[in-house]
Every structure is written in structure tokens, then in C-alpha cells.
C-alpha positions in Angstrom: -145.0 -90.8 108.4 -143.7 -87.5 107.2 -145.5 -84.3 108.2 -146.9 -84.1 104.6 -148.2 -87.7 104.7 -149.8 -87.1 108.1 -151.5 -84.0 107.0 -153.1 -86.0 104.2 -154.2 -88.8 106.4 -155.4 -86.6 109.3 -157.6 -84.6 107.0 -159.3 -87.9 105.8 -160.1 -89.1 109.3 -163.6 -88.5 110.7 -163.8 -86.5 113.9 -164.3 -88.8 117.0 -167.5 -88.7 118.9 -166.0 -87.3 122.1 -164.8 -84.2 120.3 -168.4 -83.6 119.0 -169.7 -84.0 122.6 -171.6 -87.2 121.7 -170.1 -89.3 124.4 -167.0 -91.5 124.8 -163.7 -90.9 126.5 -160.8 -88.9 125.0 -158.0 -91.3 123.8 -154.7 -91.3 125.5 -152.4 -91.6 122.5 -151.7 -89.6 119.4 -153.2 -91.4 116.4 -150.1 -90.5 114.3 -148.0 -92.6 116.7 -150.5 -95.4 116.7 -150.6 -95.6 112.9 -146.8 -95.5 112.7 -146.6 -98.4 115.1 -149.1 -100.5 113.2 -147.3 -99.8 109.9 -144.0 -100.7 111.5 -145.4 -104.0 112.7 -146.9 -104.9 109.3 -143.7 -103.9 107.4 -141.3 -105.7 109.6 -143.4 -108.7 110.7 -142.5 -108.4 114.4 -144.6 -109.6 117.3 -146.9 -107.1 119.1 -144.8 -107.4 122.2 -141.6 -106.7 120.2 -142.6 -103.2 119.1 -139.8 -100.7 119.9 -140.2 -98.8 123.1 -140.3 -95.4 121.3 -143.8 -96.4 120.1 -146.8 -96.4 122.5 -147.2 -99.4 124.8 -147.8 -102.4 122.6 -151.1 -103.4 124.3 -152.5 -100.0 123.5 -151.5 -100.3 119.9 -153.0 -103.7 119.7 -156.3 -102.5 121.1 -156.3 -99.6 118.7 -155.7 -102.0 115.8 -158.5 -104.4 116.9 -161.0 -101.5 117.2 -160.2 -100.3 113.7 -160.5 -103.8 112.3 -163.8 -104.4 114.1 -165.4 -101.1 112.9 -163.9 -101.3 109.4 -162.1 -97.9 109.9 -159.2 -99.0 107.7 -161.5 -99.4 104.7 -163.1 -96.1 105.5 -159.8 -94.3 105.6 -158.6 -96.0 102.4 -161.7 -95.1 100.5 -161.4 -91.4 101.4 -157.7 -91.3 100.4 -158.4 -93.1 97.1 -161.2 -90.6 96.3 -158.8 -87.7 97.0 -156.1 -89.2 94.8 -158.5 -89.8 91.9 -160.0 -86.3 92.1 -156.5 -84.7 92.1 -155.8 -86.7 88.9 -158.8 -85.1 87.3 -161.0 -88.2 87.6 -164.3 -89.0 89.2 -164.0 -90.2 92.8 -165.6 -93.6 91.8 -164.1 -95.5 88.9 -166.1 -96.8 86.0 -163.5 -99.3 84.9 -161.1 -101.6 86.7 -158.7 -104.6 86.4 -158.8 -107.9 88.2 -155.9 -110.3 88.8 -154.6 -112.7 91.4 -151.3 -113.7 92.9 -150.4 -117.0 94.7 -147.9 -116.8 97.6 -146.3 -119.5 99.7 -147.6 -119.8 103.3 -145.3 -120.2 106.3 -145.1 -123.5 108.2 -147.4 -122.1 110.9 -150.4 -121.8 108.5 -152.8 -124.7 108.9 -153.8 -127.0 106.1 -157.4 -125.8 106.4 -156.5 -122.4 105.1 -153.9 -123.2 102.5 -153.9 -125.0 99.2 -151.6 -125.9 96.3 -151.5 -123.9 93.1 -150.2 -126.3 90.5 -149.8 -123.7 87.8 -147.6 -121.5 89.9 -146.1 -124.2 92.1 -147.2 -122.3 95.3 -148.4 -123.9 98.5 -150.3 -121.3 100.4 -152.8 -118.6 99.7 -154.0 -116.5 96.8 -154.9 -112.9 96.9 -157.4 -111.6 94.3 -157.5 -107.9 93.8 -159.5 -105.3 91.9 -157.9 -102.0 91.0 -158.9 -98.9 89.1 -157.0 -97.9 85.9 -154.5 -96.0 88.0 -153.6 -99.2 89.9 -155.3 -98.0 93.2 -156.7 -100.9 95.2 -160.5 -101.1 95.1 -161.1 -104.5 96.7 -159.1 -107.6 97.8 -160.1 -111.1 99.0 -157.9 -113.9 100.1 -158.5 -117.6 99.4 -156.5 -120.8 99.5 -154.1 -121.0 96.6 -156.0 -123.8 94.9 -159.1 -121.7 94.2 -159.4 -120.9 90.5 -159.5 -117.2 89.5 -162.9 -117.5 87.9 -164.3 -118.9 91.1 -163.1 -116.1 93.3 -163.8 -113.2 91.0 -167.7 -113.1 91.6 -167.3 -112.8 95.3 -164.6 -110.1 94.8 -167.0 -108.1 92.7 -169.9 -108.6 95.0 -168.0 -107.3 98.0 -167.0 -104.1 96.0 -170.4 -103.5 94.4 -172.4 -104.0 97.6 -171.0 -100.6 98.8 -173.2 -97.6 97.9 -172.3 -95.3 95.0 -170.4 -97.7 92.9 -170.1 -96.9 89.1 -168.1 -99.8 87.8 -169.1 -100.8 84.3 -166.1 -102.5 82.7 -163.4 -104.9 84.0 -160.3 -106.0 82.2 -159.1 -109.6 82.9 -156.8 -112.3 81.6 -158.0 -115.5 79.9 -158.5 -117.3 83.2 -161.6 -115.3 83.9 -164.1 -117.0 81.7 -167.1 -119.2 82.1 -170.9 -118.8 82.3 -171.1 -118.6 86.1 -168.6 -115.7 86.2 -170.3 -113.9 83.3 -173.7 -114.3 85.0 -172.4 -112.8 88.3 -170.8 -109.8 86.5 -173.9 -109.3 84.4 -176.1 -109.1 87.5 -174.3 -105.8 88.4 -174.2 -104.6 84.8 -170.4 -105.0 84.6 -168.9 -106.0 81.3 -165.8 -108.3 81.1 -163.1 -107.7 78.5 -160.3 -110.3 78.2 -156.8 -108.9 77.4 -155.0 -111.7 75.5 -151.4 -112.2 75.0 -150.3 -112.3 71.4 -149.2 -115.8 70.2 -146.3 -114.2 68.3 -144.6 -112.9 71.5 -142.2 -114.9 73.6 -141.0 -114.1 77.1 -142.1 -111.2 79.2 -144.5 -108.8 77.4 -146.2 -105.7 78.8 -150.0 -106.1 78.1 -152.3 -103.2 77.8 -154.4 -102.5 81.0 -153.1 -105.7 82.7 -149.7 -104.1 83.5 -151.4 -101.8 85.9 -152.8 -104.5 88.2 -149.5 -106.4 87.9 -147.7 -103.3 89.2 -150.0 -103.1 92.2 -149.4 -106.8 93.0 -145.7 -106.2 93.0 -146.0 -103.2 95.3 -148.2 -105.1 97.8 -145.9 -108.0 98.6 -146.9 -107.6 102.2 -150.6 -107.4 103.0 -153.0 -107.5 105.9 -156.4 -108.9 105.5 -158.7 -106.9 107.8 -162.3 -108.3 107.9 -165.0 -105.6 108.0 -168.0 -105.2 110.1 -170.7 -102.7 110.3 -171.2 -100.1 113.1 -169.3 -97.5 114.9 -168.9 -97.1 118.7 -168.7 -93.8 120.5 -165.0 -94.1 121.3 -163.9 -95.2 117.9 -163.2 -92.0 116.1 -159.9 -90.9 114.7 -157.8 -88.0 116.0 -154.3 -86.9 116.9 -153.4 -86.0 120.5 
């Protein structure tokens, strides 16, 4: 990270318990180095043990990552940064409208058959990521399924996960024609969210930029690599964020 990027991220991190004298041990490594190490691993697809030696010891980085995943700190940090970005753009911290779409990707040979499927429409054998973004393209929620799960089947769970968090204001979601059916409409109506289908004009051929939907397509293109980090409630006394 650049110094400017680190300044943004550090200001979004909650103060760890040991600095507030609420227990726990001070951490041995700078969080900036830890975050850089995790980002390097995700971006390059290397093994934990293959992290370059100029990062902290790989086992320390792995334990750091596991703690963040277990306590859902990645989501917490992302939410804070997203709120800041929206407020700087003159918008409310929480969006009232969003866009849903999905993307099927091939899985490697090491992915078992129990967690992969075949998407006949896209000719992809692997998994599918379903995402919800705001109108700026900022990621609100993501869920991963096997590639054979239809978009309309995964969308209700995607919405439920997002709307279960306190303070949500979502009222309108733009989708493509795959997101239809009484079960999906009922699930969205339960949260007071209206669905609006953005259709492609029959008179156009080839690639066409569609209103609203181009935003989520751009986000999918920008997130070719992704990490699925399951969340869990709770926070331990040593799990705060800080820089050494």
C-alpha cells in the first residue's frame, strides 16, 4: 500500500482492546505489513509458505488472516471504507438502490465435485459468484454457489445476508431478465425491496451498454480474483487492528 492508502485504511480500523487497557497482548507485527502480505498472496495465488521473506513470517500472517476471518473483521473494514467513499461522493452512507448480477468461473482441477457445477448457458464448469453493488459499483454483498445454481435461486439468500445487518435502507434493485419468479419476488417483498428488470432492446445486436447494469458488470470485471471469507459473530480481546 502507498502511504495515502494506508492512512485511509488505518483510520477505518477500530482500536484494539489492549490499547484501551481492556486486556489482551500487544501484537508483534505491524498491521500494514500483514495486510500487504495477505493482499500479495491473494493477488499472486502463492502458497502461504511461499510468501517472500521481506514480509512477516508466513505462519504469523496466516494466523492473522484466520483471526480476521473468524471475527469478520474484513467485512467490518470494508463497510467502513465503503461508507467513507459514499459520503465523500455526497451520498448517504447506506444505499437505497443497488444492482444484482452473477458471473460463472471455471474451477481448477483441485476443486471437488461436491462444490462445483456446470453452467450450460455460459459453458463453465466451476462456481458462480452472485454480487450486489450500489449504484457506484461498490460491493455490498457477495455469495458463492456452484455454477449450476440459477440466478433467481441465489438472489434471495444474497439479499437476506445483506438486509440482516442493522441500518440497511435498500428499497430498489435493478436486475436482468433472469431474476424473475414468484419465489424471488416474495423474498424481496418481505424486506420491502422492489425489483426492476433492465431489458435489452430487441433491435440491438452484439455488445450493448445497458443502463444501471453496466455498473455491476464493471465490478465483476474488476474482481476477477476474489476471496470468500465466511463471517462469524464476536470479537476477542486480542483481535483489534493496529500498526506497530
